[in-house]
N, C-alpha and C positions, 0 to 999 in steps of 0.2 A: 310382247303381245299387246296390240292396241285394245282400248276399252270402248271404242266407238263402235256401235252396232252396224252402222252403215259400212264402215271400213272392213269389219269382219265379214259382212255379207258379201262384199266385193272380193275379198281375199278368198273365201271359201269356194267361190266360183271361178277364180282365176286359173289360168293355164300354166302358170309358172311354178306352182307348188307340187312337191312330191306327195306321195300318199300319206307318209307319216306326218309331214307338216300340215297337210290338209285336215287330217284327224285332230290335230292339236287346235287348229283354228276352229273347227266345228265344235269341239268340246267347249272351247271358250265362248263361242256364240251361244251354244245351248245353255251354259250356266248363266250367262248374262240375261237371256230371255226368260229363263226359269226363275231367276232370283227377282227379277222386276215384276213378275206376275202379270196379271191383266192380259191373258192370252186370248180373251174374247170368245172362249168356247160357249156355244149357245146353251141355254137352259131348256129342258123339256125335249120333245122330239120323239122320233120313232125308235123304240127300244129294239135292239137286234138279238138279244139273247133269249133263249126259251124261257117261258114263265117259271119253270121248275128251278132254274138257276138264280132267279132274281131274289130269292130269300137267302142266298148263300153269300156271306162276306167275300169280297174279292180276294183271291189268293195270289195276287201279283207278288206280294212279299209274304210268302207262306209262313204262318206261325201256328198252324194247327187248324184242322177243319172244325168250325164251330157251329155251322147251321144257325138258325135264328135262336141263339142262346147267349147269355152273358158269360158262360163258362168257356174256358179255352177249349176243352174237349167235351163234346155232348155225351150223354149216356148211350150205350150201345143197345138201345131198344129196337124193337121191330120197326117202329115208325122212322127212326133215324137211318137204319139200314135201308129201308125201302126208298127213303129220300136220296140217299147217296147213290144207290143203284140207278134211280131215275135220272139223276144228274149226269152220271157217267154215260148212260145210254143216250141221253139228249146231246151230249157234247161229241160223240163219235162222229166223224165224217162219214158220208155214204160211200165214198170211194178212197182208196189209198192216197195219201198225200204224196204228190210227185217228189222224187228224190231232189230235183233242182229247187223246189220250194222248201224243203227241209234244209237244204244247204243254207239258204238265206235265213230262215228262222233260227238255225243253230249256230250261226256265225258268232264267234267269241266276241265279247264286248271289251276285252282287254288284250293287248298284244303282249304275250308273255316275255318276248325278247326286249321290247323297249319300254313296257309299262304304260303305253299310251292307251287312254280310254277311248273306245270307239262308240260314238253315240249312234244309235240306230232307231228304227221305227218303234221297237218295243219301249224304249225310253219315252217317246212321245205319247204312246198309247197309255202308259202308266200314269203319266202326268195329267192328261186330259180326261181320263176315265178311271179314277180311283175307286168308284163304287159301281156295282153291277148295273144299276139302273141308269148309269151315265154312259153305258156302252150303246150309243145311239147313232143313227145314220148322220145326224148333224155333227156330232163330235167326231165321227170318222172322217167327215169332210174337213173338219178343222185340223185333225191329225195329219191328213194328207197334205194340207196347205202348209202346216208347220215343218213337216218333213222336206217339203220343197224349199222353204226358206233356209233350212239347214243344209240344203244340197245333198241329202242322203242319196246315195246311188240307188238306181233301180226302182224308184218311186213311180208308180203309174201316173200318167197325166190326168186321168179322170177318176172321179170318185168311186164309181161302181167296181172297176177293176181292183181298186186299192181295197175296198171292202171284201171282195171275193177272195183276195190273197191274204189279208190279215185277220179277218174275223174268225176263221177256223183256228188261227194261232191263239186268239183270246179264249176260245172254247177249250183248247187244249189245256190251258192253265187250270181250268176247273176239273178236267178229267185227271189231270196229274194229282191235284189235291184230293180228289175222291179216291184214287188208288192208294195214296198215303194213309188215308183214314181207314180204308178197308183192311190194310195190313195190320192195324192195331186192334181189330176185333178179337176178343179173347176166345169166344166160342166159335171156332172156325167152321163148325158144321153148319153155321147159318149162312156161310158164304157159298156152299156147294150146291150145284155146280155153276151157278150164274157168274160168280166173280172170276172163276177161271176161264169161262167162256168169253167173258168180256175182255179179259186180259189178252187172250189170243186175238180177239178182234182188234184190240189196240195195236198189237205187233203187226198184224196183217195190214192195217190201214195207216201205219206209221204215225200214230197219234199217242204221245206219252208212252212210247213203246219201252223205253228203258225203265220208266217207273212201273209199267205193267210187269216187267220181268222181276224187278225188285220185290213187288208184291208177292209174286209167286215164290220167290226165294225165301221171303219172310214166313211164308205158309207152307214151306216145302214138306212139312210132316203130313200134310193133307194129300192123299193119293192123287187127287185131281190136279193139284199144283205140280207135283212130281211129273205127272204125265205131260202136263203142258210145257214144263221146262224141257223135257226130253224132245218134245215135238218141235219146239222153237230151235233148240240147239242143232237140230239136223235138217232144218227147213231151208233150202237154197234160196227161197224167195225172201227170207228175212235178211235184214241188213247184217253185215259181218260183225259189227260191234255188239249188236243185240244177240246174235247167235253166241258169240263168245261170252257175254254176260250170263246167258242162260246156262251154257256148258259149265262155267265156273261155279254155278249154284247147284249142280248135281252132287249128290253125296259121293264122296270119294275123290272129287276133283281137287 
């Protein structure tokens, strides 16, 4: 594998490579550019996340919902619960995420058969926007340009379509982390009924749907969670894997 960036850029766009070899070249180019640093991502700019999210540490590599605290897990007080609820509400999309969009978001980053690493847009986003206040229009533009350099398939040619496609994905990471935190609340009566209602919304809108079902499964002793699982398990509009996950969480399954 060559170490020259110009040669790697030429190869990743060449017509002679098969998909597996192109993935190998793309990963090498990605690592080379990442390790050299100096991506030129602009400072400042227009922040794209809701204000309520900006005090939350980024959950790209989730290690526990911390909120603005030095502790790994914050106290489960009324203020923290209200904050997590507000974050989850702010991160839910207005409409269901189209299935074709989900297919791109959910594409595996490893080929189980070959062990090849598949570099995708999420890798670029994590690198350029490691903090919540760095999720800006300008850095989204830089991410689109970097994805173009890496010849990642399906990247829109313009910034606005790129943002429209990938910003909801970024928000979903916070929704996922919020649901994980909610599942740890000891006094589950403080979650009724809003957490169960939001979990149903997550499933309906295909946003962190699997994590929503897991939250319901972890709180299945709450009647509202059990009712939500039964509803999801028999909902023909829900994705089949999500229905199955809900059904497996029902008592007696």
